[in-house]
MILUM-692769 format. One record per residue (C-alpha): residue number from 0; residue in one letter; x negated, y negated, z. Coordinates in Angstrom, 2 decimals. Layout:
<lomis>
<n NUM	res A	x X	y Y	z Z>
...
</lomis>
This chain:
<lomis>
<n 0	res M	x 180.35	y -74.12	z -42.81>
<n 1	res V	x 183.32	y -76.46	z -42.41>
<n 2	res E	x 184.62	y -75.36	z -45.79>
<n 3	res V	x 184.42	y -71.69	z -44.73>
<n 4	res L	x 186.39	y -72.39	z -41.53>
<n 5	res V	x 189.03	y -74.30	z -43.50>
<n 6	res V	x 189.41	y -71.44	z -46.02>
<n 7	res A	x 189.62	y -68.89	z -43.18>
<n 8	res S	x 192.30	y -70.99	z -41.41>
<n 9	res I	x 194.28	y -71.23	z -44.65>
<n 10	res V	x 194.05	y -67.42	z -45.20>
<n 11	res A	x 195.09	y -66.75	z -41.59>
<n 12	res L	x 198.05	y -69.08	z -41.84>
<n 13	res A	x 199.09	y -67.33	z -45.06>
<n 14	res F	x 198.81	y -63.78	z -43.62>
<n 15	res L	x 200.54	y -64.46	z -40.29>
<n 16	res P	x 204.00	y -64.72	z -41.87>
<n 17	res M	x 203.24	y -61.61	z -43.93>
<n 18	res I	x 202.32	y -59.68	z -40.78>
<n 19	res D	x 205.58	y -60.81	z -39.18>
<n 20	res V	x 207.54	y -59.65	z -42.27>
<n 21	res F	x 205.86	y -56.26	z -42.12>
<n 22	res R	x 206.58	y -56.04	z -38.44>
<n 23	res S	x 210.24	y -57.00	z -38.99>
<n 24	res G	x 210.53	y -54.40	z -41.80>
<n 25	res S	x 209.06	y -51.72	z -39.54>
<n 26	res R	x 211.65	y -52.56	z -36.85>
<n 27	res Q	x 214.47	y -52.40	z -39.45>
<n 28	res L	x 213.20	y -49.06	z -40.64>
<n 29	res E	x 213.10	y -47.74	z -37.16>
<n 30	res Q	x 216.65	y -48.98	z -36.61>
<n 31	res T	x 218.14	y -47.63	z -39.84>
<n 32	res Q	x 216.22	y -44.34	z -40.05>
<n 33	res P	x 218.63	y -42.53	z -37.70>
<n 34	res Y	x 221.55	y -43.38	z -40.00>
<n 35	res H	x 219.86	y -41.70	z -42.93>
<n 36	res Q	x 219.15	y -38.68	z -40.80>
<n 37	res A	x 222.76	y -38.60	z -39.54>
<n 38	res V	x 223.92	y -38.66	z -43.18>
<n 39	res F	x 221.86	y -35.60	z -44.06>
<n 40	res L	x 222.85	y -33.72	z -40.94>
<n 41	res G	x 226.49	y -34.69	z -41.46>
<n 42	res E	x 226.42	y -33.42	z -45.04>
<n 43	res K	x 225.14	y -30.11	z -43.66>
<n 44	res C	x 228.10	y -29.81	z -41.29>
<n 45	res L	x 230.62	y -30.83	z -43.95>
<n 46	res E	x 229.23	y -28.28	z -46.41>
<n 47	res E	x 229.40	y -25.62	z -43.71>
<n 48	res S	x 233.07	y -26.61	z -43.01>
<n 49	res R	x 234.00	y -26.50	z -46.68>
<n 50	res L	x 232.28	y -23.17	z -47.18>
<n 51	res G	x 233.93	y -21.72	z -44.06>
<n 52	res A	x 237.33	y -22.84	z -45.20>
<n 53	res E	x 236.83	y -21.29	z -48.60>
<n 54	res E	x 235.55	y -17.93	z -47.30>
<n 55	res D	x 237.61	y -17.49	z -44.13>
<n 56	res P	x 241.36	y -18.18	z -44.04>
<n 57	res Y	x 241.03	y -18.31	z -40.18>
<n 58	res F	x 238.27	y -20.93	z -40.21>
<n 59	res L	x 240.68	y -23.90	z -39.93>
<n 60	res S	x 242.36	y -22.22	z -36.96>
<n 61	res R	x 238.90	y -21.69	z -35.53>
<n 62	res L	x 238.33	y -25.42	z -35.67>
<n 63	res L	x 241.75	y -26.53	z -34.55>
<n 64	res V	x 242.62	y -23.95	z -31.91>
<n 65	res D	x 239.33	y -22.51	z -30.72>
<n 66	res G	x 237.48	y -25.82	z -30.86>
<n 67	res Y	x 234.54	y -24.36	z -32.81>
<n 68	res G	x 231.83	y -27.02	z -32.82>
<n 69	res A	x 234.11	y -29.61	z -31.18>
<n 70	res E	x 232.23	y -29.86	z -27.94>
<n 71	res P	x 229.43	y -32.44	z -28.28>
<n 72	res A	x 226.09	y -30.72	z -28.13>
<n 73	res P	x 222.46	y -31.45	z -29.13>
<n 74	res V	x 221.41	y -30.51	z -32.61>
<n 75	res T	x 218.19	y -28.95	z -31.35>
<n 76	res G	x 217.72	y -25.71	z -29.51>
<n 77	res G	x 220.62	y -23.92	z -31.20>
<n 78	res R	x 223.03	y -25.46	z -28.72>
<n 79	res H	x 225.53	y -26.57	z -31.34>
<n 80	res P	x 227.08	y -23.68	z -33.44>
<n 81	res F	x 226.61	y -25.57	z -36.72>
<n 82	res F	x 222.85	y -25.77	z -36.00>
<n 83	res A	x 222.47	y -22.40	z -34.30>
<n 84	res V	x 220.07	y -21.07	z -36.96>
<n 85	res L	x 217.56	y -23.04	z -39.14>
<n 86	res E	x 215.82	y -20.33	z -41.17>
<n 87	res D	x 215.05	y -16.63	z -41.55>
<n 88	res T	x 212.13	y -16.14	z -39.19>
<n 89	res A	x 212.34	y -12.49	z -38.03>
<n 90	res V	x 212.83	y -9.02	z -39.51>
<n 91	res P	x 214.91	y -7.70	z -41.11>
<n 92	res W	x 214.30	y -10.30	z -43.78>
<n 93	res G	x 217.35	y -11.47	z -45.67>
<n 94	res R	x 219.59	y -11.47	z -42.58>
<n 95	res I	x 219.92	y -14.54	z -40.31>
<n 96	res E	x 221.05	y -13.93	z -36.81>
<n 97	res P	x 221.30	y -16.56	z -34.03>
<n 98	res S	x 219.89	y -14.11	z -31.51>
<n 99	res E	x 216.88	y -13.23	z -33.68>
<n 100	res D	x 216.06	y -16.14	z -36.02>
<n 101	res G	x 214.90	y -19.63	z -35.25>
<n 102	res A	x 216.93	y -22.79	z -34.52>
<n 103	res I	x 215.41	y -26.28	z -34.42>
<n 104	res Q	x 212.87	y -25.93	z -31.62>
<n 105	res K	x 209.78	y -27.84	z -30.57>
<n 106	res E	x 207.79	y -25.45	z -32.66>
<n 107	res S	x 209.58	y -26.87	z -35.71>
<n 108	res G	x 207.22	y -29.82	z -35.63>
<n 109	res P	x 208.22	y -33.30	z -36.86>
<n 110	res L	x 211.74	y -32.09	z -37.79>
<n 111	res H	x 212.44	y -31.47	z -34.05>
<n 112	res D	x 211.25	y -34.94	z -33.12>
<n 113	res Q	x 213.32	y -36.60	z -35.80>
<n 114	res V	x 216.67	y -34.96	z -34.92>
<n 115	res E	x 216.21	y -34.48	z -31.15>
<n 116	res P	x 218.18	y -37.64	z -30.26>
<n 117	res F	x 221.36	y -36.53	z -32.04>
<n 118	res I	x 224.48	y -35.17	z -30.37>
<n 119	res A	x 226.85	y -33.51	z -32.82>
<n 120	res A	x 230.54	y -32.75	z -32.71>
<n 121	res V	x 232.83	y -31.38	z -35.46>
<n 122	res Q	x 236.62	y -31.83	z -35.26>
<n 123	res S	x 239.49	y -31.22	z -37.64>
<n 124	res N	x 243.12	y -32.14	z -38.07>
<n 125	res L	x 245.98	y -30.77	z -40.11>
<n 126	res T	x 248.73	y -32.79	z -41.78>
<n 127	res Q	x 251.86	y -30.94	z -42.80>
<n 128	res G	x 253.01	y -32.02	z -46.25>
<n 129	res S	x 256.63	y -32.45	z -47.27>
<n 130	res P	x 257.70	y -29.48	z -49.48>
<n 131	res P	x 256.63	y -28.70	z -52.11>
<n 132	res Q	x 253.43	y -30.49	z -51.15>
<n 133	res P	x 251.00	y -28.22	z -49.30>
<n 134	res P	x 249.49	y -29.20	z -45.97>
<n 135	res E	x 246.21	y -31.07	z -45.93>
<n 136	res A	x 243.29	y -30.75	z -43.53>
<n 137	res E	x 240.05	y -32.59	z -43.02>
<n 138	res A	x 236.82	y -32.05	z -41.05>
<n 139	res R	x 235.37	y -34.98	z -39.10>
<n 140	res V	x 231.69	y -34.86	z -38.20>
<n 141	res Q	x 230.41	y -37.18	z -35.47>
<n 142	res F	x 226.83	y -37.97	z -34.43>
<n 143	res D	x 225.82	y -39.97	z -31.33>
<n 144	res W	x 222.36	y -41.17	z -30.44>
<n 145	res I	x 220.53	y -43.89	z -28.43>
<n 146	res D	x 218.58	y -46.26	z -30.66>
<n 147	res G	x 215.29	y -48.03	z -29.99>
<n 148	res R	x 217.11	y -50.84	z -28.16>
<n 149	res D	x 218.73	y -48.29	z -25.76>
<n 150	res K	x 222.08	y -48.88	z -27.40>
<n 151	res A	x 224.59	y -46.13	z -27.99>
<n 152	res M	x 225.20	y -45.56	z -31.68>
<n 153	res R	x 227.65	y -43.38	z -33.67>
<n 154	res Y	x 228.10	y -42.25	z -37.24>
<n 155	res E	x 231.06	y -40.36	z -38.70>
<n 156	res L	x 231.70	y -38.48	z -41.94>
<n 157	res I	x 235.05	y -37.04	z -43.12>
<n 158	res A	x 235.84	y -34.54	z -45.86>
<n 159	res A	x 238.82	y -32.58	z -46.95>
<n 160	res V	x 238.78	y -28.77	z -46.43>
<n 161	res R	x 240.85	y -26.02	z -47.97>
<n 162	res V	x 244.12	y -24.97	z -46.28>
<n 163	res W	x 245.28	y -21.40	z -46.98>
<n 164	res V	x 249.00	y -21.22	z -47.65>
<n 165	res P	x 250.22	y -17.57	z -47.33>
<n 166	res R	x 252.37	y -16.09	z -50.01>
<n 167	res T	x 255.35	y -14.08	z -48.78>
<n 168	res K	x 256.57	y -12.86	z -52.22>
<n 169	res V	x 256.24	y -13.15	z -55.91>
<n 170	res E	x 259.22	y -15.05	z -57.28>
<n 171	res V	x 261.20	y -13.34	z -60.04>
<n 172	res P	x 262.86	y -15.89	z -62.29>
<n 173	res V	x 266.65	y -15.64	z -62.14>
<n 174	res P	x 268.05	y -15.22	z -65.69>
<n 175	res A	x 269.94	y -18.19	z -67.02>
<n 176	res G	x 273.61	y -17.43	z -66.53>
<n 177	res E	x 272.91	y -14.60	z -64.09>
<n 178	res E	x 276.61	y -13.76	z -63.61>
<n 179	res L	x 277.05	y -13.27	z -67.36>
<n 180	res E	x 273.83	y -11.29	z -67.66>
<n 181	res L	x 275.05	y -8.88	z -64.91>
<n 182	res A	x 278.31	y -8.46	z -66.72>
<n 183	res K	x 276.57	y -7.78	z -70.05>
<n 184	res A	x 274.51	y -5.07	z -68.29>
<n 185	res I	x 277.78	y -3.17	z -67.70>
<n 186	res E	x 279.63	y -4.30	z -70.84>
<n 187	res P	x 277.38	y -5.67	z -73.60>
<n 188	res G	x 280.14	y -7.70	z -75.21>
<n 189	res A	x 281.24	y -9.36	z -71.96>
<n 190	res T	x 282.09	y -13.08	z -72.20>
<n 191	res Q	x 282.72	y -13.73	z -68.48>
<n 192	res G	x 280.73	y -13.15	z -65.33>
<n 193	res I	x 280.50	y -9.94	z -63.29>
<n 194	res G	x 283.12	y -11.14	z -60.81>
<n 195	res A	x 285.67	y -11.57	z -63.57>
<n 196	res L	x 284.72	y -8.16	z -65.08>
<n 197	res A	x 285.15	y -6.43	z -61.72>
<n 198	res A	x 288.60	y -8.05	z -61.29>
<n 199	res A	x 289.67	y -6.99	z -64.78>
<n 200	res R	x 288.68	y -3.40	z -64.15>
<n 201	res G	x 290.03	y -3.27	z -60.62>
<n 202	res A	x 286.53	y -2.49	z -59.32>
<n 203	res D	x 284.88	y -3.19	z -55.96>
<n 204	res A	x 282.93	y -6.35	z -56.93>
<n 205	res E	x 280.07	y -5.56	z -54.58>
<n 206	res K	x 279.57	y -2.03	z -55.92>
<n 207	res L	x 279.85	y -3.01	z -59.61>
<n 208	res R	x 277.45	y -5.95	z -59.03>
<n 209	res A	x 275.00	y -3.59	z -57.31>
<n 210	res V	x 274.89	y -1.27	z -60.34>
<n 211	res A	x 274.53	y -4.23	z -62.69>
<n 212	res K	x 271.60	y -5.61	z -60.66>
<n 213	res L	x 269.78	y -2.27	z -60.75>
<n 214	res L	x 270.19	y -2.24	z -64.53>
<n 215	res V	x 268.99	y -5.87	z -64.98>
<n 216	res Y	x 266.00	y -5.74	z -62.64>
<n 217	res G	x 265.13	y -2.18	z -63.67>
<n 218	res R	x 265.03	y -3.14	z -67.32>
<n 219	res E	x 262.89	y -6.13	z -66.45>
<n 220	res A	x 260.48	y -3.78	z -64.55>
<n 221	res R	x 260.35	y -1.40	z -67.47>
<n 222	res S	x 259.57	y -4.11	z -70.06>
<n 223	res T	x 256.97	y -5.64	z -67.78>
<n 224	res A	x 255.33	y -2.23	z -67.25>
<n 225	res E	x 255.30	y -1.49	z -71.00>
<n 226	res R	x 253.44	y -4.78	z -71.73>
<n 227	res A	x 251.04	y -4.32	z -68.82>
<n 228	res T	x 250.32	y -0.71	z -69.68>
<n 229	res A	x 249.46	y -1.62	z -73.28>
<n 230	res L	x 247.13	y -4.38	z -72.16>
<n 231	res A	x 245.58	y -2.17	z -69.48>
<n 232	res A	x 244.88	y 0.61	z -72.01>
<n 233	res T	x 243.09	y -1.89	z -74.23>
<n 234	res L	x 240.99	y -3.23	z -71.34>
<n 235	res R	x 240.09	y 0.23	z -70.07>
<n 236	res A	x 238.85	y 1.18	z -73.59>
<n 237	res E	x 236.78	y -1.99	z -73.70>
<n 238	res V	x 235.32	y -1.33	z -70.29>
<n 239	res L	x 234.39	y 2.24	z -71.16>
<n 240	res G	x 232.89	y 1.18	z -74.49>
<n 241	res A	x 230.84	y -1.77	z -73.12>
<n 242	res S	x 227.28	y -1.56	z -71.82>
<n 243	res E	x 226.53	y -2.45	z -68.23>
<n 244	res G	x 226.33	y -6.19	z -67.61>
<n 245	res P	x 228.36	y -9.33	z -66.92>
<n 246	res A	x 230.62	y -8.84	z -70.01>
<n 247	res R	x 231.65	y -5.35	z -68.86>
<n 248	res D	x 232.13	y -6.53	z -65.28>
<n 249	res G	x 234.29	y -9.39	z -66.46>
<n 250	res K	x 236.59	y -6.98	z -68.33>
<n 251	res A	x 236.73	y -4.66	z -65.31>
<n 252	res L	x 237.74	y -7.56	z -63.07>
<n 253	res R	x 240.48	y -8.58	z -65.51>
<n 254	res L	x 241.77	y -4.97	z -65.40>
<n 255	res G	x 241.92	y -5.04	z -61.61>
<n 256	res R	x 243.72	y -8.35	z -61.61>
<n 257	res L	x 246.23	y -7.08	z -64.17>
<n 258	res D	x 246.99	y -4.00	z -62.11>
<n 259	res E	x 247.35	y -6.09	z -58.92>
<n 260	res A	x 249.60	y -8.59	z -60.70>
<n 261	res M	x 251.71	y -5.68	z -61.92>
<n 262	res A	x 251.94	y -4.34	z -58.34>
<n 263	res A	x 252.98	y -7.80	z -57.05>
<n 264	res R	x 255.63	y -8.18	z -59.79>
<n 265	res T	x 257.01	y -4.71	z -59.22>
<n 266	res C	x 257.13	y -5.22	z -55.47>
<n 267	res S	x 259.14	y -8.40	z -55.96>
<n 268	res L	x 261.58	y -6.56	z -58.20>
<n 269	res L	x 261.96	y -3.88	z -55.52>
<n 270	res Q	x 262.76	y -6.65	z -53.12>
<n 271	res Q	x 265.62	y -7.64	z -55.41>
<n 272	res M	x 266.68	y -3.96	z -55.72>
<n 273	res R	x 266.82	y -3.23	z -51.99>
<n 274	res P	x 270.23	y -4.85	z -51.24>
<n 275	res P	x 272.08	y -3.16	z -54.11>
<n 276	res L	x 270.46	y 0.20	z -53.37>
<n 277	res E	x 271.48	y 0.03	z -49.71>
<n 278	res A	x 275.05	y -1.04	z -50.68>
<n 279	res L	x 275.37	y 1.99	z -52.97>
<n 280	res A	x 273.69	y 4.32	z -50.49>
<n 281	res Q	x 276.30	y 3.50	z -47.86>
<n 282	res A	x 279.34	y 4.52	z -49.81>
<n 283	res L	x 280.63	y 4.83	z -53.39>
<n 284	res P	x 284.16	y 6.21	z -53.21>
<n 285	res P	x 285.98	y 7.29	z -56.42>
<n 286	res G	x 287.32	y 4.34	z -58.35>
<n 287	res A	x 284.97	y 1.86	z -56.73>
<n 288	res L	x 283.45	y 0.99	z -60.09>
<n 289	res G	x 286.85	y 0.33	z -61.73>
<n 290	res E	x 288.57	y 1.63	z -64.81>
<n 291	res P	x 287.08	y 2.14	z -67.31>
<n 292	res A	x 284.10	y 3.16	z -65.16>
<n 293	res P	x 280.50	y 2.70	z -66.39>
<n 294	res S	x 279.49	y 5.70	z -68.44>
<n 295	res K	x 277.48	y 8.52	z -67.03>
<n 296	res A	x 274.65	y 7.56	z -69.38>
<n 297	res L	x 274.64	y 4.06	z -67.89>
<n 298	res L	x 274.66	y 5.28	z -64.36>
<n 299	res T	x 271.86	y 7.73	z -65.15>
<n 300	res E	x 269.90	y 4.88	z -66.71>
<n 301	res A	x 270.22	y 2.87	z -63.52>
<n 302	res V	x 268.90	y 5.81	z -61.47>
<n 303	res E	x 265.99	y 6.36	z -63.86>
<n 304	res L	x 265.11	y 2.68	z -63.97>
<n 305	res V	x 264.79	y 2.51	z -60.19>
<n 306	res R	x 262.66	y 5.67	z -60.16>
<n 307	res L	x 260.36	y 4.18	z -62.79>
<n 308	res T	x 260.06	y 0.94	z -60.80>
<n 309	res L	x 259.15	y 2.84	z -57.55>
<n 310	res D	x 256.61	y 4.97	z -59.38>
<n 311	res G	x 255.19	y 1.96	z -61.19>
<n 312	res F	x 254.64	y 0.12	z -57.92>
<n 313	res Q	x 252.75	y 2.99	z -56.34>
<n 314	res K	x 250.66	y 3.60	z -59.45>
<n 315	res S	x 249.83	y -0.10	z -59.83>
<n 316	res V	x 248.64	y -0.39	z -56.19>
<n 317	res G	x 246.49	y 2.77	z -56.66>
<n 318	res A	x 245.07	y 1.56	z -59.96>
<n 319	res A	x 244.15	y -1.84	z -58.53>
<n 320	res L	x 242.46	y -0.20	z -55.57>
<n 321	res A	x 240.49	y 2.01	z -57.91>
<n 322	res D	x 239.56	y -0.90	z -60.19>
<n 323	res Y	x 238.37	y -3.22	z -57.44>
<n 324	res G	x 236.70	y -0.43	z -55.54>
<n 325	res A	x 234.65	y 0.68	z -58.57>
<n 326	res L	x 233.42	y -2.93	z -59.02>
<n 327	res A	x 232.67	y -3.45	z -55.31>
<n 328	res R	x 230.63	y -0.23	z -55.12>
<n 329	res Q	x 228.27	y -1.32	z -57.87>
<n 330	res E	x 224.75	y -2.14	z -56.73>
<n 331	res F	x 224.75	y -5.41	z -58.69>
<n 332	res V	x 227.83	y -7.54	z -59.29>
<n 333	res P	x 227.98	y -11.20	z -60.44>
<n 334	res S	x 227.23	y -13.74	z -57.71>
<n 335	res G	x 230.14	y -14.50	z -55.46>
<n 336	res W	x 232.35	y -11.60	z -56.63>
<n 337	res R	x 231.78	y -9.17	z -53.79>
<n 338	res P	x 233.65	y -11.09	z -51.03>
<n 339	res S	x 236.71	y -11.65	z -53.20>
<n 340	res L	x 236.69	y -7.95	z -54.19>
<n 341	res H	x 236.55	y -6.86	z -50.55>
<n 342	res V	x 239.36	y -9.22	z -49.60>
<n 343	res A	x 241.47	y -7.95	z -52.55>
<n 344	res L	x 240.86	y -4.35	z -51.50>
<n 345	res L	x 241.89	y -5.18	z -47.95>
<n 346	res R	x 245.08	y -6.89	z -49.22>
<n 347	res L	x 246.02	y -3.87	z -51.22>
<n 348	res A	x 245.17	y -1.42	z -48.46>
<n 349	res K	x 247.52	y -3.36	z -46.12>
<n 350	res M	x 250.29	y -3.21	z -48.69>
<n 351	res A	x 249.75	y 0.54	z -49.03>
<n 352	res A	x 249.74	y 1.02	z -45.25>
<n 353	res L	x 253.04	y -0.83	z -44.85>
<n 354	res T	x 254.77	y 0.60	z -47.90>
<n 355	res Y	x 253.72	y 4.22	z -47.44>
<n 356	res P	x 253.08	y 4.32	z -43.68>
<n 357	res W	x 249.80	y 6.07	z -42.78>
<n 358	res P	x 249.70	y 8.36	z -39.70>
<n 359	res D	x 247.40	y 5.77	z -38.12>
<n 360	res R	x 245.51	y 2.61	z -38.96>
<n 361	res K	x 242.01	y 4.05	z -38.37>
<n 362	res P	x 240.98	y 3.78	z -42.03>
<n 363	res L	x 241.71	y 0.09	z -42.00>
<n 364	res H	x 239.73	y -0.39	z -38.75>
<n 365	res A	x 236.82	y 1.59	z -40.25>
<n 366	res Y	x 236.90	y -0.43	z -43.49>
<n 367	res L	x 236.84	y -3.74	z -41.58>
<n 368	res A	x 234.00	y -2.58	z -39.33>
<n 369	res E	x 232.00	y -1.55	z -42.44>
<n 370	res L	x 232.60	y -4.97	z -44.05>
<n 371	res A	x 231.62	y -6.81	z -40.86>
<n 372	res A	x 228.40	y -4.81	z -40.66>
<n 373	res Y	x 227.63	y -5.57	z -44.34>
<n 374	res Y	x 228.17	y -9.37	z -44.02>
<n 375	res R	x 226.52	y -9.72	z -40.59>
<n 376	res G	x 223.47	y -11.92	z -40.97>
<n 377	res R	x 224.51	y -12.78	z -44.56>
<n 378	res M	x 227.88	y -14.55	z -44.48>
<n 379	res P	x 228.96	y -15.37	z -40.89>
<n 380	res H	x 232.36	y -16.69	z -42.00>
<n 381	res M	x 233.16	y -13.34	z -43.57>
<n 382	res V	x 232.20	y -11.61	z -40.35>
<n 383	res H	x 234.65	y -13.84	z -38.45>
<n 384	res F	x 237.31	y -13.06	z -41.07>
<n 385	res C	x 236.78	y -9.32	z -40.59>
<n 386	res E	x 236.90	y -9.52	z -36.84>
<n 387	res Q	x 240.17	y -11.49	z -36.97>
<n 388	res E	x 241.69	y -9.08	z -39.40>
<n 389	res D	x 240.71	y -6.12	z -37.25>
<n 390	res Q	x 242.55	y -7.61	z -34.31>
<n 391	res L	x 245.76	y -7.78	z -36.37>
<n 392	res V	x 245.66	y -4.34	z -37.96>
<n 393	res E	x 248.02	y -2.78	z -35.38>
<n 394	res S	x 250.54	y -5.61	z -35.64>
<n 395	res L	x 250.69	y -6.00	z -39.46>
<n 396	res E	x 254.48	y -5.73	z -39.42>
<n 397	res Q	x 254.67	y -8.96	z -37.39>
<n 398	res T	x 251.61	y -10.87	z -38.52>
<n 399	res W	x 250.99	y -10.26	z -42.23>
<n 400	res P	x 252.75	y -12.76	z -44.45>
<n 401	res L	x 253.59	y -10.07	z -47.02>
<n 402	res S	x 254.98	y -7.62	z -44.43>
<n 403	res A	x 258.59	y -8.53	z -45.34>
<n 404	res A	x 257.92	y -7.81	z -49.03>
<n 405	res A	x 256.32	y -4.45	z -48.09>
<n 406	res A	x 259.21	y -3.62	z -45.86>
<n 407	res D	x 261.68	y -4.36	z -48.65>
<n 408	res A	x 259.80	y -2.09	z -51.04>
<n 409	res R	x 259.73	y 0.72	z -48.40>
<n 410	res K	x 263.42	y 0.29	z -47.59>
<n 411	res A	x 264.29	y 0.38	z -51.25>
<n 412	res R	x 262.45	y 3.67	z -51.60>
<n 413	res E	x 264.19	y 5.07	z -48.52>
<n 414	res A	x 267.66	y 4.12	z -49.85>
<n 415	res Y	x 266.95	y 5.39	z -53.40>
<n 416	res A	x 267.75	y 9.09	z -52.81>
<n 417	res A	x 271.16	y 8.46	z -51.30>
<n 418	res A	x 272.07	y 5.83	z -53.88>
<n 419	res A	x 270.88	y 7.97	z -56.78>
<n 420	res M	x 272.93	y 10.95	z -55.55>
<n 421	res K	x 276.11	y 8.86	z -55.29>
<n 422	res L	x 275.65	y 7.38	z -58.74>
<n 423	res L	x 274.91	y 10.71	z -60.39>
<n 424	res L	x 277.90	y 12.35	z -58.67>
<n 425	res Y	x 280.32	y 9.42	z -59.16>
<n 426	res S	x 283.64	y 10.23	z -60.53>
<n 427	res A	x 286.65	y 8.12	z -61.52>
<n 428	res P	x 289.87	y 8.64	z -59.58>
<n 429	res P	x 292.19	y 11.34	z -60.93>
<n 430	res A	x 294.68	y 10.10	z -63.42>
<n 431	res P	x 298.21	y 9.69	z -61.96>
<n 432	res Q	x 300.52	y 12.60	z -62.78>
</lomis>
């Protein structure tokens, strides 16, 4: 009996430290578990921020200016916007709406108990880079909770998010030795710049330079159009000859991007043409182009080149709208394509609205309302994008980054008729008797 008691005592003494170890491990697990949960919840918020910044150009402003998600709020009960909806729990299936579908409620079971202590806040900041470096932005997610020792705890995660930098124009490379190139447009064998050529001919330098610019940029537009037209014809033939599927859709998307790139390039060339067109439209008195004056054939070429550029711009915008629209209307398109197609269609529609003013902007409002209805319950960031765009439709001239480019293209078209008439009717001064 004594031996049994001794053995029992030894076993008890051996197990007591082990019990203490297990108890200590349990306390450590209870203390560290909230950190693991905060990591998972934080990753959810960061992914939401990254996705929002990718889909919605206004998302960063929503964080910075509107304070979306910045106010500390509990994770449960749908009280924080980043946790407003947990899953699709109500009809119509496939659409998730905060007013219809479930957030993290008590009915969610153990999940609710695990995350109930957490208070979430999402903030952001923007750092302006020194040109040519773009600005940088980051989202900061913060979680607060009270641990088992009644001590306030905090955990933060930070991630970079996309910053949308608006483009105001497509740059047209200036030819090397631009002054000489302009002179050669008037006189192919010129060895000096356009200023020297104007002085030698006794011409108005501004008017002669204007004619030369129309020739240089018009020829650039013509050669660009010829290359793009040949490539577009090949792509269209391939699209028509291909069977339905990803390969055909890929070629159709390339075709749309080619037509849009052509529209952007032509628009930029029209921006370059606007000043010389307006200068020639104002006045072109006899003798302004010097002696000898540019030939009638050269002046006619300048007029025809501008006409081709204006027509090419309008046709490219229309072709791109048709290409993207045909893809977007398909019942099935590759994953992730539809939002970018809708945004491209909106971009082109705004350019058309500003370049060839519509009687009203109702079609744009209707298009944005249709897009918002389509994305509601599917992609909330796209819904916010459409709502923001709809508010700006009536003030595109002041708010759209490409409005200046569109205005230049429209003004070039408006000045074309007067400039063309003056060039075609230009005459040299009568010879002295």
